[in-house]
C-alpha positions in Angstrom: -67.4 -96.9 -35.6 -67.5 -99.4 -32.7 -65.5 -98.2 -29.7 -62.8 -100.8 -28.9 -62.6 -99.7 -25.2 -66.3 -100.2 -24.7 -66.1 -103.6 -26.3 -63.2 -104.5 -24.0 -65.2 -103.6 -20.9 -68.2 -105.7 -22.1 -65.8 -108.6 -22.8 -64.3 -108.5 -19.4 -67.6 -108.4 -17.6 -68.8 -111.4 -19.7 -66.0 -113.4 -18.0 -67.8 -113.1 -14.7 -71.5 -113.1 -15.8 -72.4 -116.0 -18.1 -75.3 -115.9 -20.6 -76.5 -112.3 -19.8 -75.1 -110.3 -22.7 -78.2 -108.1 -23.1 -78.2 -107.2 -19.4 -74.5 -106.4 -19.5 -75.0 -104.0 -22.5 -77.9 -102.3 -20.9 -76.2 -101.8 -17.6 -73.1 -100.4 -19.4 -75.3 -98.1 -21.5 -76.8 -96.7 -18.3 -73.3 -96.2 -16.8 -72.2 -94.3 -20.0 -75.4 -92.2 -19.8 -74.5 -91.2 -16.3 -77.5 -93.0 -14.8 -78.2 -95.4 -11.9 -79.3 -99.0 -12.3 -82.0 -101.0 -10.4 -82.0 -104.7 -10.8 -85.1 -106.5 -9.6 -84.8 -110.3 -9.4 -84.7 -113.4 -7.3 -81.5 -114.0 -5.2 -78.7 -115.9 -6.8 -78.8 -114.9 -10.4 -75.7 -112.8 -10.5 -76.8 -109.2 -9.6 -74.0 -108.5 -7.2 -71.4 -110.2 -9.5 -72.4 -107.9 -12.3 -71.8 -104.8 -10.2 -68.4 -106.1 -9.0 -67.3 -107.0 -12.5 -68.0 -103.5 -13.8 -66.2 -101.9 -10.9 -63.1 -104.0 -11.7 -63.2 -103.6 -15.5 -63.3 -99.8 -15.1 -61.1 -99.4 -12.0 -64.0 -97.9 -10.0 -63.7 -97.5 -6.2 -66.7 -99.4 -5.0 -68.5 -99.9 -1.7 -71.1 -102.5 -1.0 -73.9 -102.3 1.6 -76.1 -105.2 2.4 -79.3 -103.4 3.4 -81.2 -104.6 6.4 -83.8 -103.0 8.6 -81.2 -101.7 11.1 -79.0 -99.9 8.5 -79.1 -96.1 9.3 -78.8 -93.1 7.0 -75.5 -92.2 8.7 -74.1 -95.5 7.6 -74.7 -94.3 4.0 -74.0 -90.6 4.1 -71.5 -90.4 6.9 -71.6 -88.4 10.2 -69.7 -85.7 12.1 -68.0 -86.6 15.3 -66.7 -84.2 18.0 -62.9 -84.3 18.4 -62.0 -83.4 22.0 -58.4 -82.4 21.2 -59.3 -79.9 18.5 -62.7 -78.9 19.8 -64.2 -79.3 16.3 -66.6 -81.7 14.6 -64.9 -83.8 11.9 -66.8 -85.4 9.1 -66.4 -89.2 8.7 -67.4 -90.3 5.2 -70.1 -92.8 4.7 -70.1 -95.8 2.3 -71.6 -93.7 -0.5 -68.3 -91.8 -1.0 -67.1 -93.9 -3.9 -67.5 -94.3 -7.7 -69.8 -97.3 -7.7 -72.1 -97.8 -4.8 -73.7 -101.3 -4.6 -76.9 -101.2 -2.6 -77.8 -104.8 -2.1 -81.4 -105.6 -1.4 -82.3 -102.0 -1.1 -86.0 -102.7 -0.5 -85.2 -104.6 2.8 -84.2 -101.4 4.7 -86.4 -98.6 6.2 -87.9 -95.8 4.1 -85.8 -93.4 6.1 -82.6 -95.0 5.0 -83.9 -95.4 1.4 -84.6 -91.7 1.2 -81.0 -90.9 2.3 -79.9 -91.7 -1.2 -82.3 -89.3 -2.9 -80.1 -86.2 -2.9 -76.9 -88.0 -3.8 -78.5 -89.9 -6.7 -79.9 -86.7 -8.2 -77.3 -84.1 -7.3 -74.2 -86.0 -6.6 -74.0 -84.3 -3.2 -74.1 -85.5 0.4 -75.4 -83.0 3.0 -74.5 -83.7 6.6 -75.0 -81.1 9.3 -75.8 -78.5 6.7 -72.6 -78.9 4.8 -72.7 -80.2 1.2 -70.0 -82.5 -0.1 -69.6 -83.8 -3.6 -69.2 -87.5 -4.2 -66.4 -88.7 -6.5 -67.0 -88.7 -10.2 -68.1 -90.8 -12.0 -70.7 -91.8 -9.5 -73.1 -94.8 -10.1 -75.6 -96.4 -7.8 -76.3 -100.0 -8.8 -79.1 -101.3 -6.5 -80.7 -104.7 -6.3 -84.1 -105.5 -4.9 -86.0 -108.7 -4.3 -89.3 -109.1 -6.0 -92.4 -107.5 -4.5 -93.9 -109.7 -1.8 -90.6 -111.4 -0.8 -90.2 -111.8 3.0 -89.0 -108.6 4.8 -89.3 -106.2 1.8 -91.1 -102.9 1.5 -91.8 -100.9 -1.7 -89.5 -98.2 -2.8 -91.3 -94.8 -3.1 -92.0 -93.5 -6.6 -89.7 -90.5 -6.0 -86.7 -92.9 -5.5 -87.7 -95.3 -8.3 -87.7 -92.2 -10.7 -84.1 -91.6 -9.9 -83.0 -94.9 -11.4 -82.3 -94.6 -15.1 -83.3 -98.2 -15.9 -84.8 -101.1 -14.1 -84.0 -104.5 -15.5 -84.3 -108.2 -14.6 -81.5 -110.6 -15.2 -83.7 -113.7 -15.0 -82.6 -117.3 -14.8 -79.8 -118.4 -17.2 -80.8 -120.5 -20.2 -79.9 -124.2 -20.4 -76.5 -123.8 -22.0 -75.4 -121.0 -19.6 -76.6 -122.9 -16.5 -74.7 -126.1 -17.7 -71.5 -123.9 -18.0 -72.1 -122.5 -14.5 -72.7 -126.1 -13.1 -69.4 -127.2 -14.7 -67.6 -124.5 -12.7 -67.0 -121.9 -15.4 -68.4 -119.2 -13.2 -66.0 -120.1 -10.4 -63.0 -119.9 -12.7 -64.1 -116.6 -14.0 -65.1 -114.8 -10.8 -65.1 -111.0 -10.6 -61.6 -111.2 -9.2 -60.4 -112.4 -12.6 -61.8 -109.4 -14.4 -59.0 -107.2 -15.7 -59.0 -103.4 -15.7 -59.4 -102.1 -19.2 -60.7 -98.6 -18.6 -59.6 -95.9 -16.1 -62.1 -93.6 -14.4 -60.7 -90.7 -16.4 -61.3 -92.6 -19.6 -64.8 -93.5 -18.5 -65.5 -89.8 -17.9 -64.2 -89.0 -21.4 -66.4 -91.8 -22.9 -69.4 -90.4 -21.1 -68.6 -87.0 -22.7 -68.6 -88.6 -26.2 -71.9 -90.2 -25.5 -73.5 -86.9 -24.6 -72.4 -85.6 -28.0 -74.2 -88.3 -30.0 -76.5 -86.6 -32.5 -80.2 -86.8 -32.1 -82.6 -85.4 -34.7 -85.7 -83.5 -33.5 -87.9 -86.3 -34.9 -86.3 -88.7 -32.3 -86.9 -86.2 -29.5 -90.5 -85.9 -30.6 -90.9 -89.6 -30.8 -89.6 -90.1 -27.3 -91.9 -87.4 -26.0 -94.9 -88.9 -27.7 -94.2 -92.2 -26.1 -93.9 -90.7 -22.7 -97.1 -88.7 -23.1 -98.9 -91.8 -24.2 -98.1 -93.4 -20.8 -99.9 -90.5 -19.1 -103.1 -91.1 -21.2 -103.2 -94.9 -21.2 -106.4 -96.3 -19.6 -104.4 -98.9 -17.6 -101.9 -96.4 -16.1 -102.7 -94.3 -13.1 -99.3 -92.5 -13.0 -97.3 -92.0 -16.2 -93.7 -91.4 -16.8 -92.4 -88.0 -15.5 -90.3 -85.5 -17.5 -87.3 -86.9 -15.6 -88.0 -90.2 -17.3 -88.1 -88.4 -20.7 -84.6 -87.0 -20.0 -83.4 -90.4 -18.9 -84.7 -92.0 -22.0 -82.9 -89.4 -24.2 -79.6 -90.1 -22.4 -80.1 -93.9 -22.5 -80.9 -93.8 -26.3 -77.7 -91.9 -27.0 -75.6 -94.4 -25.0 -77.3 -97.3 -26.8 -76.5 -95.7 -30.2 -72.9 -95.4 -29.0 -72.7 -99.1 -28.1 -74.2 -99.9 -31.5 -71.2 -98.1 -33.1 -73.1 -95.0 -34.4 -72.6 -91.3 -33.7 -76.3 -90.7 -34.3 -79.6 -92.1 -32.9 -82.3 -94.0 -34.8 -85.8 -95.1 -33.7 -84.7 -98.6 -33.1 -82.5 -97.3 -30.3 -85.6 -96.0 -28.6 -87.3 -99.3 -28.9 -84.3 -101.2 -27.4 -84.4 -99.2 -24.1 -87.9 -98.0 -23.8 -89.2 -100.7 -21.5 -86.2 -100.6 -19.2 -86.5 -96.9 -18.8 -90.2 -96.7 -18.2 -91.5 -99.9 -16.5 -90.5 -98.9 -12.9 -91.8 -95.3 -13.4 -95.4 -96.1 -14.1 -98.1 -97.0 -11.6 -100.9 -99.3 -12.8 -104.5 -98.5 -11.9 -107.1 -100.9 -10.4 -108.4 -101.9 -13.8 -105.0 -103.2 -14.8 -104.4 -105.0 -11.6 -107.9 -106.6 -11.6 -107.4 -107.7 -15.3 -103.9 -108.9 -14.5 -102.4 -106.9 -17.3 -98.5 -106.8 -16.9 -96.8 -103.4 -17.2 -94.6 -104.9 -20.0 -97.6 -105.7 -22.2 -99.0 -102.2 -21.7 -95.7 -100.5 -22.6 -95.2 -102.8 -25.6 -98.6 -101.8 -26.8 -97.7 -98.1 -26.6 -94.6 -98.8 -28.6 -96.6 -100.5 -31.3 -99.3 -97.7 -31.4 -96.9 -94.7 -31.7 -95.6 -94.5 -35.3 -91.9 -94.4 -35.7 -90.4 -91.3 -37.4 -88.1 -91.7 -40.4 -84.4 -92.1 -39.6 -82.3 -89.1 -40.1 -78.5 -89.1 -40.1 -76.4 -85.9 -39.4 
């Protein structure tokens, strides 16, 4: 049974983001799975608009940081300041204390600032001066980065990439969508026009329902075989970690939920496999010299590993 609230969220976001229905569904699936989203693309294709539209549709308290080389970890995590009248240090929250944190052009800042997000993305905690503080729930990081090689960018470390549930590219709009944008449709339907259709409490409940989606052992084994295949592929130097396996399981459940089922099928794995894995692998010299794209290698793994039979509960 298709969830009407989930459909309403997608419909509202589509008002602001034209011609990117697949990207909207995958981003929403990652949110329902409790994961973080990395969007790698050229400037001006709607990455920031997508994040703002989701925050409005689900009434999420959001903060946005435009990352530059001079952004410091304290800007993100917060800091303690001495109060002369009380004689105590008082914590001043950073921008990460919100439901949806939009990290714009995250690969333009220093590795020190990038690493400040590691704990909060994995544990939902911020530690300042030895004191841990929980971030609000739900908590989602939606980060954008410019393509590798763009001016002023530096690579995200593998440890940080691994904490993003999915990495996707929005790409340029097709002819029909770009004509609509040129006519001003995107201006009339800006993120400010998106209506709230889901509360944060309802989102947490929906995330709970997603975690209860049934997955047969054969699907678990299928996902694990795919992940192990990335570690043995002759073109891959560093395969997908066990954290990636867990992310895939959660993402598959969320995709099944959006498909209107309370159980998972192998096609759900196929739908999300590339988005979960492509940022988690490191290609070796052989692949780079041969100019073999990561997407081709992962698609080959999908075709090589036999799908299990579908089992319903």
